[in-house]
C-alpha positions as CSV (number, residue, x, y, z in Angstrom):
1,M,-3.1,6.6,-2.0
2,S,-5.4,8.9,-4.0
3,N,-6.7,5.9,-5.9
4,N,-7.8,4.3,-2.7
5,R,-9.6,7.5,-1.7
6,S,-11.4,7.7,-5.0
7,G,-12.6,4.1,-4.7
8,V,-14.0,4.9,-1.2
9,F,-15.5,8.1,-2.5
10,I,-17.2,6.3,-5.4
11,G,-18.5,3.5,-3.1
12,G,-19.9,6.1,-0.7
13,L,-21.4,8.0,-3.5
14,M,-23.2,4.9,-4.8
15,L,-24.4,3.9,-1.4
16,G,-25.6,7.5,-0.7
17,A,-27.4,7.6,-4.0
18,T,-29.2,4.3,-3.3
19,I,-30.2,5.4,0.2
20,G,-31.4,8.7,-1.2
21,A,-33.4,7.1,-3.9
22,L,-35.1,4.7,-1.5
23,T,-35.9,7.5,0.9
24,G,-37.3,9.6,-1.9
25,L,-39.5,6.7,-3.0
26,L,-40.9,6.1,0.5
27,V,-41.9,9.7,1.0
28,A,-43.1,10.4,-2.5
29,P,-46.8,11.0,-3.1
30,R,-47.5,7.8,-5.0
31,T,-49.9,5.0,-4.6
32,G,-48.7,1.9,-2.7
33,R,-48.8,-0.1,-5.9
34,E,-46.6,2.3,-7.8
35,T,-44.2,2.6,-4.9
36,R,-43.9,-1.2,-4.6
37,K,-43.1,-1.5,-8.3
38,I,-40.4,1.1,-8.0
39,L,-39.0,-0.5,-4.9
40,K,-39.0,-3.9,-6.6
41,K,-37.1,-2.5,-9.6
42,S,-34.6,-0.8,-7.2
43,A,-34.2,-4.0,-5.2
44,N,-33.5,-5.9,-8.4
45,A,-30.8,-3.4,-9.2
46,I,-29.0,-3.7,-5.8
47,P,-27.1,-6.9,-6.6
48,E,-25.7,-5.3,-9.7
49,L,-24.8,-2.2,-7.7
50,A,-23.1,-4.3,-5.1
51,E,-21.2,-6.2,-7.8
52,D,-20.0,-2.9,-9.3
53,L,-19.0,-1.6,-5.9
54,S,-17.2,-4.9,-5.1
55,T,-15.3,-4.7,-8.4
56,S,-14.3,-1.1,-7.8
57,V,-13.0,-2.0,-4.3
58,Q,-11.1,-5.0,-5.6
59,I,-9.4,-2.9,-8.3
60,Q,-8.4,-0.3,-5.7
61,A,-7.1,-3.1,-3.4
62,D,-5.0,-4.6,-6.3
63,R,-3.5,-1.2,-7.1
64,L,-2.6,-0.6,-3.5
65,S,-1.2,-4.1,-3.2
66,A,1.0,-3.6,-6.3
67,S,2.2,-0.2,-5.0
68,A,3.1,-1.8,-1.6
69,L,5.0,-4.6,-3.3
70,R,7.0,-2.1,-5.5
71,N,7.9,-0.1,-2.4
72,W,8.9,-3.2,-0.5
73,D,11.1,-4.4,-3.4
74,E,12.8,-0.9,-3.6
75,T,13.4,-1.1,0.2
76,L,14.9,-4.5,-0.1
77,D,17.2,-3.4,-2.9
78,R,18.4,-0.4,-0.9
79,L,19.0,-2.7,2.1
80,R,21.0,-5.2,0.0
81,E,23.2,-2.3,-1.3
82,A,23.8,-1.0,2.2
83,I,24.7,-4.4,3.5
84,A,27.1,-4.9,0.6
85,A,28.7,-1.6,1.2
86,G,29.1,-2.4,4.9
87,V,30.7,-5.8,4.1
88,D,33.1,-4.1,1.7
89,A,34.0,-1.4,4.2
90,T,34.6,-4.1,6.9
91,Q,36.8,-6.1,4.6
92,K,38.9,-3.0,3.7
93,E,39.2,-2.1,7.4
94,S,40.3,-5.6,8.2
95,Q,43.0,-5.6,5.5
96,I,44.3,-2.3,6.8
97,L,44.5,-3.6,10.4
98,K,46.3,-6.8,9.2
99,R,48.9,-4.8,7.4
100,Q,49.5,-2.7,10.5
101,T,50.0,-5.7,12.7
102,S,52.0,-7.8,10.3
103,P,54.7,-10.2,12.0
104,E,57.6,-8.1,10.7
105,D,56.3,-5.2,12.8
106,S,56.1,-7.1,16.1
107,D,57.5,-4.0,18.0
108,Y,54.8,-1.9,16.5
109,L,51.5,-1.6,18.5
110,P,48.6,-0.4,16.3
111,Q,47.0,2.8,17.3
112,P,43.2,3.0,17.2
113,L,41.9,4.6,14.0
114,E,40.4,8.0,14.4
115,R,36.9,8.3,13.0
116,S,35.3,11.6,12.1
């Protein structure tokens, strides 16, 4: 979860830096020609910045996805173990009840088992 937060933080930092730089250029005391040159250089850098941001977000998404899959697999394993334990307990209980109601004990009525 902290990896996801750091990716969002880095993306926000990069976006904030870009907006801050552009704002600084627009209010700086330069000639129009100088400002246009700087803006052009900045505009040329935006696709690279966007690609870096996209890569960072993809890496964070992959990490999150891998973590979610691991957690899902662990949950499924625990569920399988619980089901297997329930089936075993049911089979043992069934065998106990069959022994208590065997044909040779036809006069015997089984009593309900007490559970605690």
